[in-house]
N, C-alpha and C positions, 0 to 999 in steps of 0.2 A: 619680320613676318607681319603682317596688317591684321589688324583686329577687325572680323567681318562677322555681324551677327549673322546666325543663320536664317532669320526670319526675313532677312533682305535678299538672301539667294535666288536664283529663277531657275527653271529647269536649263540647262542639264545638272546643275550644279547642287541640286537638293538632295539631303540625305534621305527624303522620303522616297519611296518608290517612283521613277519618273512616271510623269502625267498627272501629280498629285494636283497641280495648279489648275487643270481642267477637269477633276474628278467632281461629280455632283454629290451634294449632301445625301447622306447615308448609304454611299458606295464604301465598299472594302476593296482591298488589293487582292487578287488570287493568283499566285504563281502557279505557271503551268509546268514547273518540273524541268523546263529547259533555260533557266537563266531569264526569265522574262514573266509577263503575266498580264492580267487585264482589271481594269477597274469595272466591278460589277456590283449590283444593289445587294445589301447584305442578306435581304429577305423579302418577299412578298408575301401577302395573306389577303383572305377573303372571309368574311363573316356575315352570314345572313341568316335569317329565320323566318317561320310562318307564326304570326301572333297566335297566342294560345286561345283556343275556343272550344272547350269540350261540350258546349251546350248546342251550337249550331250544325255542324262541327267547323272547324277552322277551314277546310278543304276536303272535298269529296271527290272521288276518282273512278270512273268505271273499269275496273280490272277485267281484262279478256285474257285468252289462251295464247296469246302473243305479247310480246313486250310492249309496252307502251309507256312513255317518258311521262314523269309525273309533272304537273303544271301550275304549282301553287305560286301565288304571289310572295315574293322574298322580300322582306324589309332588310335593307343593308345596314348592318352595324359597324363595319369596320372594311376597310378595302385599300390595296396598294397592288396595282399590277393586274387587276381582274376588272372584268366588265360583267355586268348580270343583265341577261336578257328575258325578254317572256316570250319571243315569238322566233322558230316556230314554237318552242316551248321552253320552260325555266331550264336555263343553262348558264354556267360561269365560264366565261371565255378569258384566257390568259393572254394579255395583250403586249406584254414587254418582249424584248429579243433575247434575254438569256433564257438558256435552257435550265428549268426548275426541277430539282428533286423536291415532290410535292407530296405531303400526307393529305389526303381527303376524308374527311370523316362527315357523315350523315346519320342524323338522329330522327327518329319519329316515335310519337305517341299516335297508336293506331286501333282501329278495331273494324269488324265486317258491320256494315250496316243492317243487315238482318240475314235469316236463315241459319244455316248449320256452318260449323267452323270449315274455314276454308284454308288450305297452304298458301302462302305468298311467297314467290320468289321476288327479291328486291336486288338490285345489281346498280353499280357505278359504272358508267360510261366513260370512255374516252374517244370522242371523234365517232360517236355511234358504235362502236365495239365494246363488249363488257369485258371489264378487267378481271382476270383472273386472280382470287382473292377477295375481290369486292363485291361478292356475289353471296348472299345468305337467302335462309329457307326459315320463315316463320308461321306461325299459326295466327289466323285472324278469326275471334270469336265474337258472336253476335252481343253487345250491350257489355264489353268487357275490354278496357282501355289495356294495352301492353305498350312496351318500349322495346326498340329494337335500334342498332346501331351498326353501319357498315363501313368499313374504314379500309384505305388501301394506299399504299406509297408509290407514286408512279412519277416519272418524268415528262414534264410538260415543255412544248415549243410555242412561240409565239402562234396565236390563233387555236391552238388546241383547246377544246370545250370538255366540260366535265356536265353530266346528267345523269338523274336516276330514273331506272326503268323499273317496271313491275309486270307481274303476270302471275295467273293462276291456273288450276286445273278446269275450273268451270268460270263463268262470268259472275262477278258479284261487284258491289261498291264498298269501295274501301274508304274510311273515313279517317281524317288525321285531326288530334287536337293541336298537335303542334309538330314543328320541324326545325331542324337547323342544318346548314351547310357550313363546313369551315375548311379552308385550305390554308395550308402553310408551307411555303416553299423556300428553298435555298437555292443559289447557284450549283448546278451540277459540275462536278470536276472531273 
């Protein structure tokens, strides 16, 4: 029997899963349960934030009795597989092709600009639809900074987008001292 180094073998003789010679850096082999599988990205992620400013404040939003999308300018801290856009409002778009099971976490420091305490509904949307479980209710007080977190795990397909929407029982101005948006996704099986 001839001595052959494994590193000199080419497809289909590799002991690695077939297709390894064309897999891109960072991809993993995911078996499909029928004796085959695909090379997929191990994960995708996005991290963005609104720079902290409790004096100015960082962002103000006119809350109405209907849901409207928050539209701050996010500074991007980390990104793989997503695009952040500002038009028509702040949203994060998944741009790769694999379906991802994605955890979305949105954090804010907020207050009511003036007047009496108001309830604030805050919800995470996918493609303009509120995600059950990603919808919270908090109270906004005048001159009292508070924190809130909305989170949800959802499947994302190529070109799906995530945005955050708010509404109140009456109109008021929501002020943010800071905000952050983090998405972490792994291939759906």
